[in-house]
C-alpha beads as a LAMMPS data file, in Angstrom:
LAMMPS data file: protein, C-alpha beads

342 atoms
341 bonds

1 atom types
1 bond types

-500.0 500.0 xlo xhi
-500.0 500.0 ylo yhi
-500.0 500.0 zlo zhi

Masses

1 110.0

Atoms # bond

1 1 1 21.034 -53.290 -15.102
2 1 1 20.349 -53.242 -11.385
3 1 1 22.451 -50.145 -10.920
4 1 1 20.677 -48.335 -13.779
5 1 1 17.246 -49.290 -12.367
6 1 1 18.155 -47.916 -8.947
7 1 1 19.452 -44.731 -10.525
8 1 1 16.109 -44.241 -12.386
9 1 1 14.142 -44.864 -9.241
10 1 1 16.252 -42.408 -7.221
11 1 1 15.901 -39.794 -9.965
12 1 1 12.118 -40.321 -10.075
13 1 1 11.831 -40.068 -6.286
14 1 1 13.975 -36.862 -6.175
15 1 1 11.714 -35.308 -8.829
16 1 1 8.636 -36.227 -6.781
17 1 1 10.168 -34.661 -3.660
18 1 1 11.081 -31.481 -5.579
19 1 1 7.611 -31.177 -7.053
20 1 1 5.947 -31.762 -3.710
21 1 1 8.171 -29.049 -2.221
22 1 1 7.218 -26.612 -5.000
23 1 1 3.558 -27.424 -4.457
24 1 1 3.901 -26.834 -0.731
25 1 1 5.571 -23.457 -1.360
26 1 1 2.794 -22.460 -3.715
27 1 1 0.177 -23.375 -1.159
28 1 1 1.915 -21.206 1.446
29 1 1 2.225 -18.269 -0.941
30 1 1 -1.525 -18.417 -1.703
31 1 1 -2.408 -17.667 1.938
32 1 1 -3.858 -14.195 2.272
33 1 1 -1.573 -12.970 5.058
34 1 1 1.511 -14.274 3.278
35 1 1 0.482 -12.496 0.042
36 1 1 -0.139 -9.271 1.953
37 1 1 3.258 -9.564 3.691
38 1 1 5.012 -10.095 0.363
39 1 1 3.038 -7.227 -1.222
40 1 1 4.120 -4.773 1.518
41 1 1 7.682 -6.091 1.306
42 1 1 8.036 -5.681 -2.458
43 1 1 6.197 -2.375 -2.771
44 1 1 8.246 -0.827 0.046
45 1 1 11.419 -2.154 -1.454
46 1 1 10.639 -0.590 -4.856
47 1 1 9.747 2.744 -3.302
48 1 1 12.844 2.865 -1.177
49 1 1 15.253 1.842 -3.906
50 1 1 14.055 4.658 -6.122
51 1 1 13.924 7.138 -3.219
52 1 1 17.278 6.358 -1.595
53 1 1 18.946 6.150 -4.984
54 1 1 17.835 9.698 -5.743
55 1 1 19.202 10.905 -2.395
56 1 1 22.495 9.241 -3.171
57 1 1 22.617 11.177 -6.480
58 1 1 21.913 14.456 -4.663
59 1 1 24.513 13.889 -1.894
60 1 1 27.288 12.390 -3.980
61 1 1 26.985 14.386 -7.161
62 1 1 25.444 17.833 -7.567
63 1 1 25.627 17.266 -11.324
64 1 1 23.356 14.195 -11.301
65 1 1 21.051 14.917 -8.363
66 1 1 18.797 17.633 -6.911
67 1 1 16.154 18.080 -4.268
68 1 1 13.484 18.127 -6.975
69 1 1 14.750 14.776 -8.235
70 1 1 14.467 13.346 -4.717
71 1 1 10.831 14.413 -4.445
72 1 1 9.981 13.011 -7.860
73 1 1 11.740 9.729 -7.213
74 1 1 10.000 9.132 -3.881
75 1 1 6.666 10.185 -5.353
76 1 1 6.860 7.958 -8.419
77 1 1 8.370 5.211 -6.282
78 1 1 5.165 5.313 -4.249
79 1 1 3.162 5.189 -7.508
80 1 1 5.022 2.043 -8.604
81 1 1 4.473 0.490 -5.195
82 1 1 0.744 1.135 -5.350
83 1 1 0.579 -0.466 -8.761
84 1 1 2.461 -3.451 -7.391
85 1 1 0.502 -4.099 -4.244
86 1 1 -2.656 -1.935 -4.291
87 1 1 -5.114 -4.743 -4.858
88 1 1 -3.399 -7.190 -2.502
89 1 1 -2.577 -5.256 0.691
90 1 1 -3.563 -1.732 -0.125
91 1 1 0.123 -0.834 -0.579
92 1 1 0.551 1.069 2.644
93 1 1 4.388 1.072 2.496
94 1 1 4.155 3.097 5.709
95 1 1 3.784 1.901 9.282
96 1 1 2.047 5.180 10.186
97 1 1 -0.618 4.620 7.555
98 1 1 -1.083 1.044 8.714
99 1 1 -1.401 2.171 12.320
100 1 1 -4.018 4.803 11.473
101 1 1 -6.069 2.291 9.485
102 1 1 -5.960 -0.212 12.366
103 1 1 -6.769 2.465 14.997
104 1 1 -9.756 3.682 12.984
105 1 1 -11.126 0.204 12.397
106 1 1 -10.333 -0.046 8.723
107 1 1 -7.794 -2.891 9.138
108 1 1 -7.709 -5.718 11.711
109 1 1 -4.999 -5.264 14.351
110 1 1 -3.783 -8.818 13.696
111 1 1 -2.458 -7.624 10.335
112 1 1 -0.469 -4.727 11.807
113 1 1 2.693 -6.732 12.649
114 1 1 2.512 -8.532 9.305
115 1 1 2.346 -5.278 7.321
116 1 1 5.000 -3.524 9.388
117 1 1 7.387 -6.458 9.263
118 1 1 7.096 -6.610 5.461
119 1 1 7.643 -2.861 5.193
120 1 1 10.695 -2.862 7.470
121 1 1 12.350 -5.780 5.748
122 1 1 11.735 -4.221 2.335
123 1 1 13.173 -0.918 3.489
124 1 1 16.240 -2.572 5.091
125 1 1 16.958 -4.577 1.931
126 1 1 16.584 -1.410 -0.178
127 1 1 19.186 0.320 2.038
128 1 1 21.525 -2.635 1.561
129 1 1 20.961 -2.482 -2.187
130 1 1 21.776 1.220 -2.466
131 1 1 24.807 0.765 -0.215
132 1 1 26.083 -2.006 -2.531
133 1 1 25.446 -0.022 -5.716
134 1 1 26.923 3.254 -4.462
135 1 1 29.633 1.927 -2.134
136 1 1 32.617 3.067 -4.206
137 1 1 30.983 6.457 -4.881
138 1 1 30.413 6.902 -1.099
139 1 1 34.034 6.125 -0.317
140 1 1 35.265 8.414 -3.116
141 1 1 33.074 11.291 -1.928
142 1 1 33.993 10.956 1.766
143 1 1 37.639 10.075 1.351
144 1 1 37.126 6.559 2.712
145 1 1 35.359 7.705 5.900
146 1 1 31.755 6.971 6.758
147 1 1 30.550 10.258 8.322
148 1 1 27.209 11.160 9.870
149 1 1 27.807 14.933 10.052
150 1 1 30.048 17.408 8.310
151 1 1 30.728 18.379 4.706
152 1 1 31.299 14.815 3.579
153 1 1 28.514 13.193 5.553
154 1 1 26.824 10.290 3.777
155 1 1 24.536 8.833 6.484
156 1 1 21.835 11.160 5.252
157 1 1 21.542 9.052 2.072
158 1 1 19.746 6.464 4.109
159 1 1 17.866 8.215 6.934
160 1 1 16.759 11.713 7.969
161 1 1 18.736 13.945 10.305
162 1 1 17.732 17.159 12.051
163 1 1 19.330 20.326 10.610
164 1 1 21.123 22.728 12.968
165 1 1 18.365 25.335 12.892
166 1 1 15.679 22.927 14.113
167 1 1 15.025 21.845 17.689
168 1 1 13.953 18.351 18.568
169 1 1 10.363 19.273 19.514
170 1 1 9.873 21.509 16.521
171 1 1 10.992 18.618 14.380
172 1 1 8.532 16.352 16.225
173 1 1 5.676 18.820 15.503
174 1 1 6.809 19.065 11.878
175 1 1 6.621 15.249 11.403
176 1 1 3.215 15.056 13.124
177 1 1 1.840 17.817 10.900
178 1 1 3.210 16.399 7.618
179 1 1 2.025 12.871 8.267
180 1 1 -1.364 14.215 9.285
181 1 1 -1.577 16.012 5.962
182 1 1 -0.587 12.798 4.203
183 1 1 -3.265 10.695 5.884
184 1 1 -5.930 13.382 5.534
185 1 1 -5.396 13.502 1.801
186 1 1 -5.143 9.699 1.455
187 1 1 -8.587 9.268 2.929
188 1 1 -9.914 11.938 0.549
189 1 1 -8.345 10.276 -2.488
190 1 1 -9.797 6.855 -1.640
191 1 1 -13.214 7.826 -0.198
192 1 1 -15.745 6.397 -2.670
193 1 1 -18.569 8.381 -1.064
194 1 1 -16.854 11.764 -1.653
195 1 1 -14.842 12.730 -4.741
196 1 1 -12.167 10.026 -5.071
197 1 1 -9.469 9.791 -7.686
198 1 1 -10.706 8.342 -10.964
199 1 1 -10.435 4.565 -11.274
200 1 1 -6.962 3.648 -12.369
201 1 1 -5.454 6.976 -11.366
202 1 1 -5.171 6.456 -7.606
203 1 1 -1.509 5.400 -7.779
204 1 1 -0.544 8.458 -9.744
205 1 1 -2.501 10.846 -7.559
206 1 1 -0.950 9.411 -4.360
207 1 1 2.493 9.784 -5.930
208 1 1 1.721 13.405 -6.738
209 1 1 0.599 13.897 -3.140
210 1 1 4.001 12.696 -1.854
211 1 1 5.820 14.959 -4.324
212 1 1 3.713 17.939 -3.169
213 1 1 4.415 17.321 0.492
214 1 1 8.136 17.099 -0.173
215 1 1 8.328 20.171 -2.358
216 1 1 6.228 22.337 -0.043
217 1 1 6.965 21.103 3.509
218 1 1 9.928 18.759 3.404
219 1 1 12.886 21.069 4.098
220 1 1 12.822 21.136 7.913
221 1 1 13.187 17.408 8.673
222 1 1 13.486 15.676 5.331
223 1 1 9.824 14.579 5.639
224 1 1 10.379 11.018 6.847
225 1 1 6.560 10.745 7.553
226 1 1 7.109 6.971 7.705
227 1 1 8.755 4.835 10.412
228 1 1 9.318 2.107 7.835
229 1 1 11.216 4.509 5.648
230 1 1 13.553 5.837 8.346
231 1 1 14.327 3.298 11.057
232 1 1 15.377 0.186 9.032
233 1 1 17.911 2.118 6.865
234 1 1 19.201 3.801 10.043
235 1 1 19.782 0.399 11.634
236 1 1 21.554 -0.656 8.404
237 1 1 23.948 2.262 8.564
238 1 1 24.716 1.405 12.160
239 1 1 25.606 -2.126 11.088
240 1 1 27.462 -1.036 7.962
241 1 1 29.988 1.147 9.779
242 1 1 28.545 4.635 10.422
243 1 1 28.480 3.872 14.135
244 1 1 26.321 4.880 17.142
245 1 1 26.129 8.500 15.990
246 1 1 23.298 7.583 13.625
247 1 1 21.168 7.307 16.785
248 1 1 22.679 10.010 18.955
249 1 1 22.916 12.837 16.417
250 1 1 20.404 15.705 16.659
251 1 1 19.546 15.250 20.331
252 1 1 18.748 11.550 19.691
253 1 1 16.571 12.427 16.744
254 1 1 16.148 8.810 15.692
255 1 1 13.004 8.150 17.693
256 1 1 11.010 11.103 16.320
257 1 1 10.475 9.645 12.814
258 1 1 9.270 6.440 14.574
259 1 1 6.796 8.008 17.064
260 1 1 5.601 11.228 15.431
261 1 1 4.299 9.858 12.082
262 1 1 1.793 7.305 13.585
263 1 1 0.472 10.036 15.857
264 1 1 0.148 12.451 12.951
265 1 1 -1.541 9.841 10.701
266 1 1 -4.032 8.995 13.424
267 1 1 -4.914 12.654 13.961
268 1 1 -5.212 13.296 10.234
269 1 1 -7.524 10.292 9.846
270 1 1 -9.740 11.432 12.739
271 1 1 -9.997 14.952 11.256
272 1 1 -11.165 13.556 7.922
273 1 1 -13.634 11.124 9.434
274 1 1 -15.149 13.677 11.810
275 1 1 -15.212 16.831 9.693
276 1 1 -15.489 15.424 6.139
277 1 1 -16.545 11.808 6.171
278 1 1 -19.405 12.230 8.654
279 1 1 -20.871 15.195 6.774
280 1 1 -21.257 13.338 3.463
281 1 1 -24.926 12.318 3.000
282 1 1 -25.306 8.583 2.869
283 1 1 -28.304 7.500 0.816
284 1 1 -30.113 4.394 2.157
285 1 1 -29.958 1.411 -0.164
286 1 1 -32.865 1.228 -2.579
287 1 1 -34.675 -2.042 -3.144
288 1 1 -35.489 -1.805 -6.833
289 1 1 -37.019 -5.271 -7.088
290 1 1 -38.982 -5.911 -3.862
291 1 1 -39.965 -9.535 -3.322
292 1 1 -43.227 -10.366 -1.529
293 1 1 -44.436 -13.710 -0.347
294 1 1 -48.147 -14.438 -0.376
295 1 1 -49.915 -17.827 -0.270
296 1 1 -46.702 -19.699 -1.188
297 1 1 -46.464 -17.637 -4.373
298 1 1 -43.490 -15.479 -5.328
299 1 1 -44.216 -12.190 -7.063
300 1 1 -41.561 -9.837 -8.355
301 1 1 -42.560 -6.254 -9.035
302 1 1 -40.186 -4.523 -11.461
303 1 1 -40.505 -0.806 -11.972
304 1 1 -40.861 -0.162 -15.717
305 1 1 -41.189 2.975 -17.805
306 1 1 -44.644 3.422 -19.349
307 1 1 -43.372 2.825 -22.799
308 1 1 -41.353 -0.278 -21.913
309 1 1 -42.766 -3.610 -23.058
310 1 1 -39.946 -6.028 -22.296
311 1 1 -40.860 -8.716 -19.799
312 1 1 -38.839 -9.394 -16.647
313 1 1 -36.129 -11.989 -17.159
314 1 1 -37.720 -14.109 -14.445
315 1 1 -41.476 -14.707 -14.489
316 1 1 -42.840 -16.314 -11.270
317 1 1 -45.371 -19.056 -11.296
318 1 1 -47.318 -20.801 -8.604
319 1 1 -45.807 -23.575 -6.514
320 1 1 -45.470 -26.994 -8.094
321 1 1 -47.391 -30.038 -6.824
322 1 1 -44.511 -30.990 -4.515
323 1 1 -44.868 -27.584 -2.764
324 1 1 -41.570 -26.284 -4.183
325 1 1 -41.775 -22.887 -5.949
326 1 1 -40.639 -23.000 -9.563
327 1 1 -39.499 -20.160 -11.805
328 1 1 -39.565 -20.218 -15.558
329 1 1 -37.620 -17.931 -17.785
330 1 1 -39.713 -15.321 -19.543
331 1 1 -39.371 -15.103 -23.302
332 1 1 -37.028 -12.519 -24.605
333 1 1 -38.228 -9.643 -26.776
334 1 1 -37.212 -11.424 -29.979
335 1 1 -38.995 -14.640 -28.913
336 1 1 -42.168 -12.637 -28.069
337 1 1 -42.119 -10.979 -31.468
338 1 1 -41.583 -14.331 -33.148
339 1 1 -44.538 -15.841 -31.266
340 1 1 -46.739 -12.903 -32.276
341 1 1 -45.634 -13.315 -35.937
342 1 1 -46.573 -16.945 -36.069

Bonds

1 1 1 2
2 1 2 3
3 1 3 4
4 1 4 5
5 1 5 6
6 1 6 7
7 1 7 8
8 1 8 9
9 1 9 10
10 1 10 11
11 1 11 12
12 1 12 13
13 1 13 14
14 1 14 15
15 1 15 16
16 1 16 17
17 1 17 18
18 1 18 19
19 1 19 20
20 1 20 21
21 1 21 22
22 1 22 23
23 1 23 24
24 1 24 25
25 1 25 26
26 1 26 27
27 1 27 28
28 1 28 29
29 1 29 30
30 1 30 31
31 1 31 32
32 1 32 33
33 1 33 34
34 1 34 35
35 1 35 36
36 1 36 37
37 1 37 38
38 1 38 39
39 1 39 40
40 1 40 41
41 1 41 42
42 1 42 43
43 1 43 44
44 1 44 45
45 1 45 46
46 1 46 47
47 1 47 48
48 1 48 49
49 1 49 50
50 1 50 51
51 1 51 52
52 1 52 53
53 1 53 54
54 1 54 55
55 1 55 56
56 1 56 57
57 1 57 58
58 1 58 59
59 1 59 60
60 1 60 61
61 1 61 62
62 1 62 63
63 1 63 64
64 1 64 65
65 1 65 66
66 1 66 67
67 1 67 68
68 1 68 69
69 1 69 70
70 1 70 71
71 1 71 72
72 1 72 73
73 1 73 74
74 1 74 75
75 1 75 76
76 1 76 77
77 1 77 78
78 1 78 79
79 1 79 80
80 1 80 81
81 1 81 82
82 1 82 83
83 1 83 84
84 1 84 85
85 1 85 86
86 1 86 87
87 1 87 88
88 1 88 89
89 1 89 90
90 1 90 91
91 1 91 92
92 1 92 93
93 1 93 94
94 1 94 95
95 1 95 96
96 1 96 97
97 1 97 98
98 1 98 99
99 1 99 100
100 1 100 101
101 1 101 102
102 1 102 103
103 1 103 104
104 1 104 105
105 1 105 106
106 1 106 107
107 1 107 108
108 1 108 109
109 1 109 110
110 1 110 111
111 1 111 112
112 1 112 113
113 1 113 114
114 1 114 115
115 1 115 116
116 1 116 117
117 1 117 118
118 1 118 119
119 1 119 120
120 1 120 121
121 1 121 122
122 1 122 123
123 1 123 124
124 1 124 125
125 1 125 126
126 1 126 127
127 1 127 128
128 1 128 129
129 1 129 130
130 1 130 131
131 1 131 132
132 1 132 133
133 1 133 134
134 1 134 135
135 1 135 136
136 1 136 137
137 1 137 138
138 1 138 139
139 1 139 140
140 1 140 141
141 1 141 142
142 1 142 143
143 1 143 144
144 1 144 145
145 1 145 146
146 1 146 147
147 1 147 148
148 1 148 149
149 1 149 150
150 1 150 151
151 1 151 152
152 1 152 153
153 1 153 154
154 1 154 155
155 1 155 156
156 1 156 157
157 1 157 158
158 1 158 159
159 1 159 160
160 1 160 161
161 1 161 162
162 1 162 163
163 1 163 164
164 1 164 165
165 1 165 166
166 1 166 167
167 1 167 168
168 1 168 169
169 1 169 170
170 1 170 171
171 1 171 172
172 1 172 173
173 1 173 174
174 1 174 175
175 1 175 176
176 1 176 177
177 1 177 178
178 1 178 179
179 1 179 180
180 1 180 181
181 1 181 182
182 1 182 183
183 1 183 184
184 1 184 185
185 1 185 186
186 1 186 187
187 1 187 188
188 1 188 189
189 1 189 190
190 1 190 191
191 1 191 192
192 1 192 193
193 1 193 194
194 1 194 195
195 1 195 196
196 1 196 197
197 1 197 198
198 1 198 199
199 1 199 200
200 1 200 201
201 1 201 202
202 1 202 203
203 1 203 204
204 1 204 205
205 1 205 206
206 1 206 207
207 1 207 208
208 1 208 209
209 1 209 210
210 1 210 211
211 1 211 212
212 1 212 213
213 1 213 214
214 1 214 215
215 1 215 216
216 1 216 217
217 1 217 218
218 1 218 219
219 1 219 220
220 1 220 221
221 1 221 222
222 1 222 223
223 1 223 224
224 1 224 225
225 1 225 226
226 1 226 227
227 1 227 228
228 1 228 229
229 1 229 230
230 1 230 231
231 1 231 232
232 1 232 233
233 1 233 234
234 1 234 235
235 1 235 236
236 1 236 237
237 1 237 238
238 1 238 239
239 1 239 240
240 1 240 241
241 1 241 242
242 1 242 243
243 1 243 244
244 1 244 245
245 1 245 246
246 1 246 247
247 1 247 248
248 1 248 249
249 1 249 250
250 1 250 251
251 1 251 252
252 1 252 253
253 1 253 254
254 1 254 255
255 1 255 256
256 1 256 257
257 1 257 258
258 1 258 259
259 1 259 260
260 1 260 261
261 1 261 262
262 1 262 263
263 1 263 264
264 1 264 265
265 1 265 266
266 1 266 267
267 1 267 268
268 1 268 269
269 1 269 270
270 1 270 271
271 1 271 272
272 1 272 273
273 1 273 274
274 1 274 275
275 1 275 276
276 1 276 277
277 1 277 278
278 1 278 279
279 1 279 280
280 1 280 281
281 1 281 282
282 1 282 283
283 1 283 284
284 1 284 285
285 1 285 286
286 1 286 287
287 1 287 288
288 1 288 289
289 1 289 290
290 1 290 291
291 1 291 292
292 1 292 293
293 1 293 294
294 1 294 295
295 1 295 296
296 1 296 297
297 1 297 298
298 1 298 299
299 1 299 300
300 1 300 301
301 1 301 302
302 1 302 303
303 1 303 304
304 1 304 305
305 1 305 306
306 1 306 307
307 1 307 308
308 1 308 309
309 1 309 310
310 1 310 311
311 1 311 312
312 1 312 313
313 1 313 314
314 1 314 315
315 1 315 316
316 1 316 317
317 1 317 318
318 1 318 319
319 1 319 320
320 1 320 321
321 1 321 322
322 1 322 323
323 1 323 324
324 1 324 325
325 1 325 326
326 1 326 327
327 1 327 328
328 1 328 329
329 1 329 330
330 1 330 331
331 1 331 332
332 1 332 333
333 1 333 334
334 1 334 335
335 1 335 336
336 1 336 337
337 1 337 338
338 1 338 339
339 1 339 340
340 1 340 341
341 1 341 342
């Protein structure tokens, strides 16, 4: 009996501890910054899994992959990410976009490390996922060697590398230009004072934008246009066995996709704000129901059409004896007709 009673008490106490722990976790997850971090983490993970998986198909099997498929996968991966996190964090999925929004005063700087950390962790985990799923295919394609360059190179599945015909600084300019185009169009798509995408279509339009950039301008550098897309998977390949060449190849190309995109996004944002956003006429807010105060009496003037006969929902009256203004509800149209009938 005593042993059974102690067992029940210990079971009950363990349940209380577990429920209190779950409650504590739920309280933490409800914090705004935590939710934004998780939104950037999950949306970036989804985008990168689809994108890197398509590159793996193109590199490892010409039968199952193509450059068009890569563009479509990254574009629709962005679309899925926007659907996942758009109303929570804005679904940046891109440290360059986050930097531009902070630099232009559209996002507090205190959120910058939170967003970027979520993006980088999501991107790193996506690279690990693709490595796990395609590991045997990678070894089969490369003959068991993890190569950065050459005919059986596989490091390009995870990060961008400069082709032989490009110089470092031409590649830098290319990344600045492409990311500027991205940010310029993102501001246009989301500017409610201009001609934004229709409600509910923003995610699709942004995905189409990414596809368009890739199909028209992506050949020279692989259009990283995103430090969060390039650096974490590159670090993963260094850890996974591709070696130091992932950083040294292409005249130490690795830093360009980290530095050039934020600069390009900032310039693209400035161009939109200065040349487009500032030229849009902003109508001053109209006060349709001006309220005036006179002799402790509230009067509400409502602009009505000459043929309208419906009373205002609120009809003001004079102050009550205790000097507090009171408002009574005006009769509805049906009530007025009923009163006139009787």
